[in-house]
N, CA, C, O and CB atoms as a CASP TS submission, in Angstrom:
PFRMAT TS
TARGET T0000
AUTHOR 0000-0000-0000
METHOD Language model
MODEL 1
PARENT N/A
ATOM      1  N   MET     1     -16.045 -77.873  24.377  1.00  0.00           N
ATOM      2  CA  MET     1     -15.050 -76.926  25.350  1.00  0.00           C
ATOM      3  C   MET     1     -13.725 -76.791  24.741  1.00  0.00           C
ATOM      4  O   MET     1     -13.033 -77.400  23.924  1.00  0.00           O
ATOM      5  CB  MET     1     -14.789 -77.566  26.886  1.00  0.00           C
ATOM      6  N   ALA     2     -13.650 -75.654  25.538  1.00  0.00           N
ATOM      7  CA  ALA     2     -12.091 -74.973  25.036  1.00  0.00           C
ATOM      8  C   ALA     2     -11.109 -75.750  25.881  1.00  0.00           C
ATOM      9  O   ALA     2     -11.275 -76.049  27.064  1.00  0.00           O
ATOM     10  CB  ALA     2     -11.845 -73.112  25.388  1.00  0.00           C
ATOM     11  N   LYS     3     -10.126 -76.021  25.170  1.00  0.00           N
ATOM     12  CA  LYS     3      -8.949 -76.731  25.537  1.00  0.00           C
ATOM     13  C   LYS     3      -8.197 -75.790  26.600  1.00  0.00           C
ATOM     14  O   LYS     3      -7.799 -74.644  26.395  1.00  0.00           O
ATOM     15  CB  LYS     3      -8.047 -77.075  24.216  1.00  0.00           C
ATOM     16  N   LYS     4      -8.081 -76.630  27.923  1.00  0.00           N
ATOM     17  CA  LYS     4      -7.129 -75.925  28.923  1.00  0.00           C
ATOM     18  C   LYS     4      -5.648 -75.777  28.813  1.00  0.00           C
ATOM     19  O   LYS     4      -5.174 -76.854  28.451  1.00  0.00           O
ATOM     20  CB  LYS     4      -7.258 -76.528  30.077  1.00  0.00           C
ATOM     21  N   THR     5      -4.867 -74.998  28.958  1.00  0.00           N
ATOM     22  CA  THR     5      -3.490 -74.674  29.033  1.00  0.00           C
ATOM     23  C   THR     5      -3.035 -74.393  30.477  1.00  0.00           C
ATOM     24  O   THR     5      -3.494 -73.373  30.991  1.00  0.00           O
ATOM     25  CB  THR     5      -3.213 -73.504  28.156  1.00  0.00           C
ATOM     26  N   LYS     6      -2.389 -74.982  31.035  1.00  0.00           N
ATOM     27  CA  LYS     6      -1.750 -74.597  32.394  1.00  0.00           C
ATOM     28  C   LYS     6      -0.779 -73.421  32.481  1.00  0.00           C
ATOM     29  O   LYS     6      -0.104 -73.198  31.476  1.00  0.00           O
ATOM     30  CB  LYS     6      -1.001 -75.751  32.898  1.00  0.00           C
ATOM     31  N   MET     7      -0.649 -72.769  33.374  1.00  0.00           N
ATOM     32  CA  MET     7      -0.057 -71.600  33.298  1.00  0.00           C
ATOM     33  C   MET     7       1.784 -71.852  33.674  1.00  0.00           C
ATOM     34  O   MET     7       2.359 -72.272  34.678  1.00  0.00           O
ATOM     35  CB  MET     7      -0.961 -70.588  34.393  1.00  0.00           C
ATOM     36  N   THR     8       2.192 -71.449  32.567  1.00  0.00           N
ATOM     37  CA  THR     8       3.551 -71.601  33.086  1.00  0.00           C
ATOM     38  C   THR     8       4.241 -70.216  33.310  1.00  0.00           C
ATOM     39  O   THR     8       3.823 -69.067  33.170  1.00  0.00           O
ATOM     40  CB  THR     8       4.389 -72.467  32.102  1.00  0.00           C
ATOM     41  N   GLN     9       5.725 -70.848  33.800  1.00  0.00           N
ATOM     42  CA  GLN     9       6.223 -69.329  34.473  1.00  0.00           C
ATOM     43  C   GLN     9       6.706 -68.654  33.207  1.00  0.00           C
ATOM     44  O   GLN     9       7.071 -67.588  33.703  1.00  0.00           O
ATOM     45  CB  GLN     9       7.630 -69.389  35.771  1.00  0.00           C
ATOM     46  N   SER    10       6.903 -68.565  32.197  1.00  0.00           N
ATOM     47  CA  SER    10       7.343 -67.802  31.275  1.00  0.00           C
ATOM     48  C   SER    10       5.967 -66.944  30.721  1.00  0.00           C
ATOM     49  O   SER    10       5.885 -65.805  30.261  1.00  0.00           O
ATOM     50  CB  SER    10       8.123 -68.715  30.218  1.00  0.00           C
ATOM     51  N   ALA    11       5.028 -67.883  30.941  1.00  0.00           N
ATOM     52  CA  ALA    11       3.533 -67.211  30.456  1.00  0.00           C
ATOM     53  C   ALA    11       3.129 -66.131  31.328  1.00  0.00           C
ATOM     54  O   ALA    11       2.672 -65.070  30.904  1.00  0.00           O
ATOM     55  CB  ALA    11       2.256 -68.286  30.491  1.00  0.00           C
ATOM     56  N   ALA    12       3.364 -66.513  33.018  1.00  0.00           N
ATOM     57  CA  ALA    12       3.253 -65.460  33.830  1.00  0.00           C
ATOM     58  C   ALA    12       4.086 -63.680  33.858  1.00  0.00           C
ATOM     59  O   ALA    12       3.691 -62.543  34.112  1.00  0.00           O
ATOM     60  CB  ALA    12       3.564 -66.221  34.902  1.00  0.00           C
ATOM     61  N   ARG    13       5.434 -64.332  33.425  1.00  0.00           N
ATOM     62  CA  ARG    13       6.146 -63.424  33.033  1.00  0.00           C
ATOM     63  C   ARG    13       5.637 -62.359  32.615  1.00  0.00           C
ATOM     64  O   ARG    13       5.581 -61.209  33.049  1.00  0.00           O
ATOM     65  CB  ARG    13       6.802 -63.774  32.326  1.00  0.00           C
ATOM     66  N   ARG    14       5.120 -63.092  31.348  1.00  0.00           N
ATOM     67  CA  ARG    14       4.576 -62.172  29.923  1.00  0.00           C
ATOM     68  C   ARG    14       3.571 -61.056  30.392  1.00  0.00           C
ATOM     69  O   ARG    14       3.634 -59.869  30.071  1.00  0.00           O
ATOM     70  CB  ARG    14       3.632 -63.235  28.675  1.00  0.00           C
ATOM     71  N   ILE    15       2.473 -61.743  31.348  1.00  0.00           N
ATOM     72  CA  ILE    15       1.551 -61.406  31.779  1.00  0.00           C
ATOM     73  C   ILE    15       1.954 -59.737  32.417  1.00  0.00           C
ATOM     74  O   ILE    15       1.490 -58.632  32.132  1.00  0.00           O
ATOM     75  CB  ILE    15       1.103 -62.561  32.655  1.00  0.00           C
ATOM     76  N   GLN    16       3.026 -60.174  33.388  1.00  0.00           N
ATOM     77  CA  GLN    16       3.500 -59.404  34.353  1.00  0.00           C
ATOM     78  C   GLN    16       3.742 -57.942  33.985  1.00  0.00           C
ATOM     79  O   GLN    16       3.368 -56.888  34.498  1.00  0.00           O
ATOM     80  CB  GLN    16       4.626 -59.994  34.806  1.00  0.00           C
ATOM     81  N   SER    17       4.600 -58.275  32.774  1.00  0.00           N
ATOM     82  CA  SER    17       5.435 -57.792  32.076  1.00  0.00           C
ATOM     83  C   SER    17       4.512 -56.664  31.288  1.00  0.00           C
ATOM     84  O   SER    17       4.764 -55.459  31.275  1.00  0.00           O
ATOM     85  CB  SER    17       6.172 -58.887  31.296  1.00  0.00           C
ATOM     86  N   HIS    18       3.406 -57.295  30.644  1.00  0.00           N
ATOM     87  CA  HIS    18       2.404 -56.584  30.325  1.00  0.00           C
ATOM     88  C   HIS    18       1.759 -55.424  30.783  1.00  0.00           C
ATOM     89  O   HIS    18       1.674 -54.275  30.348  1.00  0.00           O
ATOM     90  CB  HIS    18       1.779 -57.196  30.305  1.00  0.00           C
ATOM     91  N   ALA    19       1.127 -56.274  32.217  1.00  0.00           N
ATOM     92  CA  ALA    19       0.283 -55.179  33.184  1.00  0.00           C
ATOM     93  C   ALA    19       1.059 -54.462  33.393  1.00  0.00           C
ATOM     94  O   ALA    19       0.733 -53.369  32.930  1.00  0.00           O
ATOM     95  CB  ALA    19      -0.346 -55.484  34.468  1.00  0.00           C
ATOM     96  N   ASP    20       2.295 -54.432  34.025  1.00  0.00           N
ATOM     97  CA  ASP    20       3.862 -53.474  34.485  1.00  0.00           C
ATOM     98  C   ASP    20       3.525 -52.199  33.478  1.00  0.00           C
ATOM     99  O   ASP    20       2.990 -51.186  33.930  1.00  0.00           O
ATOM    100  CB  ASP    20       5.838 -54.448  33.939  1.00  0.00           C
ATOM    101  N   ARG    21       3.847 -52.316  32.203  1.00  0.00           N
ATOM    102  CA  ARG    21       3.877 -51.550  31.124  1.00  0.00           C
ATOM    103  C   ARG    21       2.335 -50.642  30.890  1.00  0.00           C
ATOM    104  O   ARG    21       2.242 -49.438  30.651  1.00  0.00           O
ATOM    105  CB  ARG    21       4.261 -52.579  29.932  1.00  0.00           C
ATOM    106  N   ASN    22       1.467 -51.410  31.009  1.00  0.00           N
ATOM    107  CA  ASN    22       0.305 -50.855  30.674  1.00  0.00           C
ATOM    108  C   ASN    22      -0.470 -49.982  31.920  1.00  0.00           C
ATOM    109  O   ASN    22      -1.018 -48.885  31.820  1.00  0.00           O
ATOM    110  CB  ASN    22      -0.509 -52.006  30.151  1.00  0.00           C
ATOM    111  N   GLY    23      -0.337 -50.788  33.045  1.00  0.00           N
ATOM    112  CA  GLY    23      -0.757 -50.284  34.368  1.00  0.00           C
ATOM    113  C   GLY    23      -2.019 -51.102  34.671  1.00  0.00           C
ATOM    114  O   GLY    23      -2.627 -50.503  35.558  1.00  0.00           O
ATOM    115  N   THR    24      -2.557 -52.023  34.373  1.00  0.00           N
ATOM    116  CA  THR    24      -3.728 -52.449  34.044  1.00  0.00           C
ATOM    117  C   THR    24      -3.430 -54.051  34.644  1.00  0.00           C
ATOM    118  O   THR    24      -2.283 -54.438  34.869  1.00  0.00           O
ATOM    119  CB  THR    24      -4.098 -52.178  32.367  1.00  0.00           C
ATOM    120  N   ASP    25      -4.614 -54.887  34.857  1.00  0.00           N
ATOM    121  CA  ASP    25      -4.780 -56.121  35.269  1.00  0.00           C
ATOM    122  C   ASP    25      -3.276 -56.316  36.771  1.00  0.00           C
ATOM    123  O   ASP    25      -2.242 -56.984  36.768  1.00  0.00           O
ATOM    124  CB  ASP    25      -4.655 -57.223  33.591  1.00  0.00           C
ATOM    125  N   GLN    26      -3.763 -55.560  37.627  1.00  0.00           N
ATOM    126  CA  GLN    26      -2.676 -55.684  38.485  1.00  0.00           C
ATOM    127  C   GLN    26      -3.011 -56.744  39.132  1.00  0.00           C
ATOM    128  O   GLN    26      -2.242 -57.683  38.924  1.00  0.00           O
ATOM    129  CB  GLN    26      -2.361 -54.604  39.318  1.00  0.00           C
ATOM    130  N   THR    27      -4.056 -57.006  39.997  1.00  0.00           N
ATOM    131  CA  THR    27      -4.544 -58.213  40.419  1.00  0.00           C
ATOM    132  C   THR    27      -4.172 -59.764  39.844  1.00  0.00           C
ATOM    133  O   THR    27      -3.878 -60.785  40.466  1.00  0.00           O
ATOM    134  CB  THR    27      -5.809 -57.986  40.266  1.00  0.00           C
ATOM    135  N   PHE    28      -4.322 -59.485  38.268  1.00  0.00           N
ATOM    136  CA  PHE    28      -4.175 -61.158  37.532  1.00  0.00           C
ATOM    137  C   PHE    28      -2.942 -61.237  37.312  1.00  0.00           C
ATOM    138  O   PHE    28      -2.614 -62.352  36.908  1.00  0.00           O
ATOM    139  CB  PHE    28      -4.939 -61.557  36.038  1.00  0.00           C
ATOM    140  N   LYS    29      -1.917 -60.329  37.436  1.00  0.00           N
ATOM    141  CA  LYS    29      -0.780 -60.717  37.289  1.00  0.00           C
ATOM    142  C   LYS    29      -0.179 -61.765  38.540  1.00  0.00           C
ATOM    143  O   LYS    29       0.486 -62.783  38.347  1.00  0.00           O
ATOM    144  CB  LYS    29      -0.086 -59.491  37.088  1.00  0.00           C
ATOM    145  N   SER    30      -0.604 -61.225  39.832  1.00  0.00           N
ATOM    146  CA  SER    30      -0.657 -62.454  41.039  1.00  0.00           C
ATOM    147  C   SER    30      -1.018 -63.570  40.955  1.00  0.00           C
ATOM    148  O   SER    30      -0.440 -64.481  41.547  1.00  0.00           O
ATOM    149  CB  SER    30      -1.338 -62.292  41.993  1.00  0.00           C
ATOM    150  N   ARG    31      -2.312 -63.787  40.012  1.00  0.00           N
ATOM    151  CA  ARG    31      -2.994 -64.957  40.204  1.00  0.00           C
ATOM    152  C   ARG    31      -2.076 -65.712  39.335  1.00  0.00           C
ATOM    153  O   ARG    31      -1.537 -66.779  39.631  1.00  0.00           O
ATOM    154  CB  ARG    31      -4.555 -64.970  39.856  1.00  0.00           C
ATOM    155  N   ALA    32      -1.930 -64.961  38.076  1.00  0.00           N
ATOM    156  CA  ALA    32      -1.019 -65.430  37.189  1.00  0.00           C
ATOM    157  C   ALA    32       0.463 -66.188  37.750  1.00  0.00           C
ATOM    158  O   ALA    32       0.694 -67.383  37.561  1.00  0.00           O
ATOM    159  CB  ALA    32      -0.757 -64.222  36.380  1.00  0.00           C
ATOM    160  N   GLN    33       1.096 -65.553  38.235  1.00  0.00           N
ATOM    161  CA  GLN    33       2.373 -66.041  39.214  1.00  0.00           C
ATOM    162  C   GLN    33       1.831 -67.386  39.999  1.00  0.00           C
ATOM    163  O   GLN    33       2.139 -68.560  39.793  1.00  0.00           O
ATOM    164  CB  GLN    33       2.847 -64.699  40.499  1.00  0.00           C
ATOM    165  N   SER    34       1.020 -66.887  40.865  1.00  0.00           N
ATOM    166  CA  SER    34       0.501 -68.395  41.889  1.00  0.00           C
ATOM    167  C   SER    34       0.566 -69.517  40.697  1.00  0.00           C
ATOM    168  O   SER    34       1.255 -70.533  40.613  1.00  0.00           O
ATOM    169  CB  SER    34      -1.545 -68.322  42.721  1.00  0.00           C
ATOM    170  N   ALA    35      -0.406 -68.960  39.806  1.00  0.00           N
ATOM    171  CA  ALA    35      -0.717 -70.606  39.161  1.00  0.00           C
ATOM    172  C   ALA    35       0.369 -71.359  38.471  1.00  0.00           C
ATOM    173  O   ALA    35       0.565 -72.571  38.556  1.00  0.00           O
ATOM    174  CB  ALA    35      -1.859 -70.601  37.991  1.00  0.00           C
ATOM    175  N   ALA    36       0.901 -70.680  37.928  1.00  0.00           N
ATOM    176  CA  ALA    36       2.505 -70.711  37.402  1.00  0.00           C
ATOM    177  C   ALA    36       3.051 -71.660  38.478  1.00  0.00           C
ATOM    178  O   ALA    36       3.031 -72.887  38.383  1.00  0.00           O
ATOM    179  CB  ALA    36       3.433 -69.043  37.399  1.00  0.00           C
ATOM    180  N   ALA    37       3.677 -70.762  39.800  1.00  0.00           N
ATOM    181  CA  ALA    37       4.151 -71.667  40.638  1.00  0.00           C
ATOM    182  C   ALA    37       3.437 -72.897  41.170  1.00  0.00           C
ATOM    183  O   ALA    37       4.161 -73.778  41.634  1.00  0.00           O
ATOM    184  CB  ALA    37       4.486 -71.020  41.543  1.00  0.00           C
ATOM    185  N   LYS    38       2.077 -73.093  41.173  1.00  0.00           N
ATOM    186  CA  LYS    38       1.720 -74.225  41.456  1.00  0.00           C
ATOM    187  C   LYS    38       1.909 -75.278  40.493  1.00  0.00           C
ATOM    188  O   LYS    38       2.331 -76.390  40.810  1.00  0.00           O
ATOM    189  CB  LYS    38       0.606 -74.129  41.794  1.00  0.00           C
ATOM    190  N   ASN    39       1.567 -74.905  39.196  1.00  0.00           N
ATOM    191  CA  ASN    39       1.745 -75.674  37.689  1.00  0.00           C
ATOM    192  C   ASN    39       3.117 -76.225  37.762  1.00  0.00           C
ATOM    193  O   ASN    39       3.362 -77.332  37.281  1.00  0.00           O
ATOM    194  CB  ASN    39       1.620 -74.600  36.235  1.00  0.00           C
ATOM    195  N   SER    40       3.934 -75.578  38.283  1.00  0.00           N
ATOM    196  CA  SER    40       5.430 -75.951  38.254  1.00  0.00           C
ATOM    197  C   SER    40       5.753 -77.043  39.403  1.00  0.00           C
ATOM    198  O   SER    40       6.271 -78.155  39.299  1.00  0.00           O
ATOM    199  CB  SER    40       6.374 -74.566  38.498  1.00  0.00           C
ATOM    200  N   ASN    41       5.394 -76.524  40.244  1.00  0.00           N
ATOM    201  CA  ASN    41       6.033 -77.612  41.510  1.00  0.00           C
ATOM    202  C   ASN    41       4.887 -79.026  41.554  1.00  0.00           C
ATOM    203  O   ASN    41       5.309 -80.104  41.971  1.00  0.00           O
ATOM    204  CB  ASN    41       6.002 -76.604  43.459  1.00  0.00           C
ATOM    205  N   GLY    42       3.635 -78.900  41.149  1.00  0.00           N
ATOM    206  CA  GLY    42       2.771 -80.241  40.601  1.00  0.00           C
ATOM    207  C   GLY    42       3.191 -80.831  39.806  1.00  0.00           C
ATOM    208  O   GLY    42       2.745 -81.978  39.818  1.00  0.00           O
ATOM    209  N   SER    43       4.383 -80.500  38.493  1.00  0.00           N
ATOM    210  CA  SER    43       4.655 -81.364  37.675  1.00  0.00           C
ATOM    211  C   SER    43       5.935 -81.905  37.814  1.00  0.00           C
ATOM    212  O   SER    43       6.386 -82.766  37.058  1.00  0.00           O
ATOM    213  CB  SER    43       4.445 -80.931  36.577  1.00  0.00           C
ATOM    214  N   ARG    44       6.589 -81.372  38.859  1.00  0.00           N
ATOM    215  CA  ARG    44       7.951 -82.357  39.657  1.00  0.00           C
ATOM    216  C   ARG    44       7.258 -83.294  40.716  1.00  0.00           C
ATOM    217  O   ARG    44       7.902 -84.287  41.055  1.00  0.00           O
ATOM    218  CB  ARG    44       9.272 -81.248  40.680  1.00  0.00           C
ATOM    219  N   SER    45       6.274 -83.133  41.160  1.00  0.00           N
ATOM    220  CA  SER    45       6.035 -84.384  42.416  1.00  0.00           C
ATOM    221  C   SER    45       5.516 -85.534  41.638  1.00  0.00           C
ATOM    222  O   SER    45       4.732 -85.284  40.723  1.00  0.00           O
ATOM    223  CB  SER    45       4.770 -83.984  43.768  1.00  0.00           C
ATOM    224  N   GLY    46       5.988 -87.275  41.982  1.00  0.00           N
ATOM    225  CA  GLY    46       5.126 -87.733  41.610  1.00  0.00           C
ATOM    226  C   GLY    46       6.176 -88.751  40.670  1.00  0.00           C
ATOM    227  O   GLY    46       6.077 -89.900  40.239  1.00  0.00           O
ATOM    228  N   SER    47       7.290 -87.616  40.599  1.00  0.00           N
ATOM    229  CA  SER    47       8.283 -88.741  39.838  1.00  0.00           C
ATOM    230  C   SER    47       9.713 -88.154  39.933  1.00  0.00           C
ATOM    231  O   SER    47      10.302 -87.112  39.645  1.00  0.00           O
ATOM    232  CB  SER    47       7.875 -89.009  38.076  1.00  0.00           C
ATOM    233  N   SER    48      10.021 -89.618  40.602  1.00  0.00           N
ATOM    234  CA  SER    48      11.256 -89.119  41.185  1.00  0.00           C
ATOM    235  C   SER    48      12.205 -89.548  40.533  1.00  0.00           C
ATOM    236  O   SER    48      13.318 -89.124  40.843  1.00  0.00           O
ATOM    237  CB  SER    48      11.488 -89.396  42.454  1.00  0.00           C
ATOM    238  N   GLY    49      12.092 -90.498  39.449  1.00  0.00           N
ATOM    239  CA  GLY    49      13.059 -90.953  38.434  1.00  0.00           C
ATOM    240  C   GLY    49      13.575 -92.066  38.761  1.00  0.00           C
ATOM    241  O   GLY    49      14.537 -92.427  38.083  1.00  0.00           O
ATOM    242  N   THR    50      13.056 -93.066  40.026  1.00  0.00           N
ATOM    243  CA  THR    50      13.292 -94.595  40.402  1.00  0.00           C
ATOM    244  C   THR    50      11.799 -95.029  40.251  1.00  0.00           C
ATOM    245  O   THR    50      10.722 -94.453  40.408  1.00  0.00           O
ATOM    246  CB  THR    50      14.004 -94.923  42.088  1.00  0.00           C
ATOM    247  N   ALA    51      12.199 -96.336  39.864  1.00  0.00           N
ATOM    248  CA  ALA    51      11.197 -97.150  39.894  1.00  0.00           C
ATOM    249  C   ALA    51      11.251 -98.088  40.801  1.00  0.00           C
ATOM    250  O   ALA    51      12.189 -98.884  40.766  1.00  0.00           O
ATOM    251  CB  ALA    51      11.013 -97.636  38.848  1.00  0.00           C
ATOM    252  N   LYS    52      10.103 -98.195  41.946  1.00  0.00           N
ATOM    253  CA  LYS    52       9.778 -99.028  43.278  1.00  0.00           C
ATOM    254  C   LYS    52       9.584-100.470  42.695  1.00  0.00           C
ATOM    255  O   LYS    52       8.655-100.810  41.962  1.00  0.00           O
ATOM    256  CB  LYS    52       8.296 -98.460  44.171  1.00  0.00           C
ATOM    257  N   SER    53      10.654-101.298  43.158  1.00  0.00           N
ATOM    258  CA  SER    53       9.935-102.675  42.885  1.00  0.00           C
ATOM    259  C   SER    53       8.968-103.324  43.951  1.00  0.00           C
ATOM    260  O   SER    53       8.990-103.146  45.169  1.00  0.00           O
ATOM    261  CB  SER    53      11.008-103.708  42.658  1.00  0.00           C
ATOM    262  N   LYS    54       8.076-104.153  43.182  1.00  0.00           N
ATOM    263  CA  LYS    54       7.122-105.074  44.207  1.00  0.00           C
ATOM    264  C   LYS    54       7.693-106.318  44.360  1.00  0.00           C
ATOM    265  O   LYS    54       8.111-107.084  43.492  1.00  0.00           O
ATOM    266  CB  LYS    54       5.610-105.350  43.709  1.00  0.00           C
ATOM    267  N   LYS    55       7.658-106.467  45.872  1.00  0.00           N
ATOM    268  CA  LYS    55       8.313-107.580  46.449  1.00  0.00           C
ATOM    269  C   LYS    55       7.250-108.269  47.313  1.00  0.00           C
ATOM    270  O   LYS    55       7.533-109.285  47.948  1.00  0.00           O
ATOM    271  CB  LYS    55       9.589-107.152  47.263  1.00  0.00           C
TER
END
């Protein structure tokens, strides 16, 4: 099975730029931006930087 890599904002920008230059894959660029936004938001949640103590 192939390794899955999450879409990053940087990768989404590259895809959008390439699609704009070539006039191709106009629908994929919006999906790439959406996935990158989802991944960047998801990576921040769950880690507030403070540990909760158990009492």
